N, C-alpha and C positions, 0 to 999 in steps of 0.2 A: 525557840528554846535551845540553849547551848547543849552540845553533846557532852561536854565536860564542865567542870567548875574549878574554881581556885583551890578549894579544900582537897578535892580528889587528886589534882596534880601535885599539890604540896605533900600529901601523904605518900604518893608514889616516888617522891624525890626528883621530880622533873626540873626543879629549880637549881640544882647543883650544876655549876659549870666547871671549867678547868682552872688551873692556876693562872694567875694574872700574867705571868711571863710567857704562857703558851697561847694567849688569846689572839684572835684575829680582829683587828680594828673595825672591820666591816660589820662585826656583830654588835657594835656599840649601841645601836638603837634598841636592841633586845635585852640589854643588861640593866638590871635594876640597881645593883650596888656591889661593893666588894667587901667580903668579910674573911678575915684571917688569910688573906692572900688568894682567896678563891672568889671568882665572879658568881653572882647570883642572878639568875635569869628572871625577867619580869613575867610572871605567870599570867597576868591579865592579858598580855599580848599573846601568850601561848594559847590561851582559851580562844581568842578571836581567830588566830591563825589555824587552829584545828577545825573550827567551824567552817572557815573559808575553804580549806583543803577538802574537808568532808563533802561539802556541797558540790565542788567540782568533780570529785571522784564519783559521786552519785549520778551526775549527769552523764559521765563517760560510760558508767555501767548501764545506765538506762538506754543509751544508744546502741548497746549490744557489743561494745568493743572491750578488748582485754587490757588489764593493768598488770604489769610485771613487777613483782616484789623482789627486792635485792637486799640481802643481808648475809654476809659471809663471816661476821664476827661470832665468836662462840656463844656469847650470852643472848644473841638474837635469833639463832638458827631455829631452835625448837618453837619459839613463839611465832615466827614468820611462817614456818611450815604449817602449824596448826591453824592460824588465822586465814592464810591463803587457801588452804585446802577446804575450809568450811564454806568459802564462797566460790569455789571452783575457779580460782585464778592461778596463773603460772607463777613460779618463784624460782630464785637461784639462791641456794644457801651453801653451796660448796665453793669452788673456785669460779670466778667470773671468766667465761671463755672469751678471750680477746676477739673482737670483731663480731660478737654475737648480734649486734644491731646493724653495724655498718657492712657486715658480710653475712647477712642472714641466710642467704641461699646455701652457703657451705654448711652452716649449722643444721639446716633442714635436711641436707644430705646425710649428715651423721645420725640424725634422728631416724630417717628412713632406713639406714643401715641397721639400726637396732631392731626395727620392726621386721626387716628381712631375715635377720638371724632367728627371731622368734618363729617366723613362718617356716623356715627350713628345719628348725628343731621339731616343730609340731608335725610336719608331714613325713618325717623319718629320713630326710636327706642326709643328715649328719650321723645316721646310725652306722655307716660304713667307715667312719673316721677312726683313726687310732686314738688311744687315750690321750696322747700328748697333744694332738691336733684339736681334739674336743676340749681339752683343758684350756688351750689358747683361745678358742672361740668363746668359751664360757667366761674367761677373764675379761675378754674384750667387751662382751655383753654387759658384764657387771660394771665395768668402768664407764661405759656409755650411760647406763642406767643411773649411776651415781651422779654424773655431771649434767646429764640432759633429760633424765626421766621426768623431772618436774615441769619441763616445757614441751613435752611430747604433743600436747594438744594445741600448742601455739603455732598455728599454720601461717600466720602473717605477723608483721611487726606490731608490737603492742601500741596502743593509743597513748599510754603514759607509763612511767616507771615510778615506783615508790622505793626510796632508798633510806635505810636506817642510819647509816653513817656516811655522809657524803665525802668525807675526807678519805676513808678507807676504800670506798667504791668510786674513786675519782675517774677510773677508766670508763665505767658504766655511765657516769654523768657526762663525760666528754663525748661519748658516742651518741647519747641522746641529744645533747646540744647540737651536735653536727647535723643530725637528721631532723631537728626541729621537734623532737618528741618532748612533751611537757614532763618536767621532773618534780616530783613531790619528795620532800626529804626532811628527816629529823636532823636539825643542824645544831651542833653544840658550839660553845664559845670559841673553840679552836679551829673552826671550819669557815670556809668562805661561802656566804649565802648568795653571792652574785650569780652563780651558775645554776641556781635552783629557782624554778618558777613559783613553787608554792612552799615557802619556808615555814617549818614548824620548829621554833626555837625551844629546845629542851635537852635534857640529859640523854645522850645516846649510848650510855654505858650501863645504866641500871636496868635490870630486867623488868621491874615494876613500871618504870617510866616508859619503856618500849611497849609493854603490854597495854597500858591504859590508852596510849595514843593509837595503837593499831586496832584496838577494840572499837574505838569511836569511828575510825575511818572505815573499817570493814563492815560495821553496822550500817553506815551510809551506803556502801556499795551494795549490801544485801537489800536495802530499801529500793535502790535503783533497779536492781534485777527483778524485784517483785512488781514494781510499777510497770516495767517493760512487759512482764508476763500478763498483767491485768489488761494493758492496752492491746496486746495481741489477741486476748480472749474477746474483748469488746469489738475489735475490728473483724474478727472471724464471725461473731454473731451478727454484726451489721451486714456482712457480705452474704450470709446465708438467708437473711430475711427477704431481700429482693428476689432471690431465686425461688423461694416458696410462693411469693406473690405472682411470679411469672408463670409458674406451673398451674395455678388455679385457672380453669377454663372460664372464659367470658362469653355470655350469651349475646346474640345480636340485639342492638338497641331497640329495634322495632318489636321483637318478641317480648322484651322486658316491658315495653310500654303497653302492649296488649294485655299482659298479665295484670299490670297495675289497674287498668280500666276494668277488667273482669272482677277483680277482688274488691273494687270500690263499692260501697253499699248503694243500692238503687235509690234514686232520688224520690223522696216522698211526694206524693201527689198533692197539689195545692188544694186547700179546703174549698168546698163549694161556696159560692157567694151567697150570703144570707138574703132571703127574700124580703123585699120591702113590705112593710105592714099594709094590710088592705085599707083602702080609703073608706071612711065612714059614709 
């Protein structure tokens, strides 16, 4: 069963592309027609592509790996933050820090610096600082939190990235391509789909369009996480059962055999042979 349908996407305005003069010819397979100088996206293909991307995202989440959501455009920030937080996935909604994927070790150092500041504040180390020095540290902490707070739990490179506007987030797409990280993206008619592994042709400017697509994809990720949790529970139960059997003491074979013989009912004596009739 499809996670979306034609009417749902049509109502959300997913079919509106850009002006014809701004189009990218590589998007021709996903364009249905042109109306009033604006390209109309084929929503039947969008439905199929959403299902394809959702299934791939589900398998990644089921394997226990992280998916990084990227959307720095104004109309997508709040939606991405809400959806990614609901499934406990990292996201970037401010400025994309250059080299975040290709120079991941440096980004991790900045995240650790943020946690070190928190630690020093809690243990009273900064209590002897002047007001000016404390203000500088506080501002530095706030800046790190704004840019890197949402990826604090990302201890290793993500298994995939989900980009709302591949044209605006071209640096993130290039870094992912360089490292061989799969790219999922909402691609409008003015963007190049060649650098995206899982293309979702749709309007990437309308809030409703972004919301309906992210809802379907995040629901698939949530399903993958639930299946992973269920598999772990089953595996744990299966591992505990052999241990219980091993703890149960076993009696010697000979003793068990003697008990079986003792409990068996005594054999009934054979009836006495009937006497032959006396001869006349």
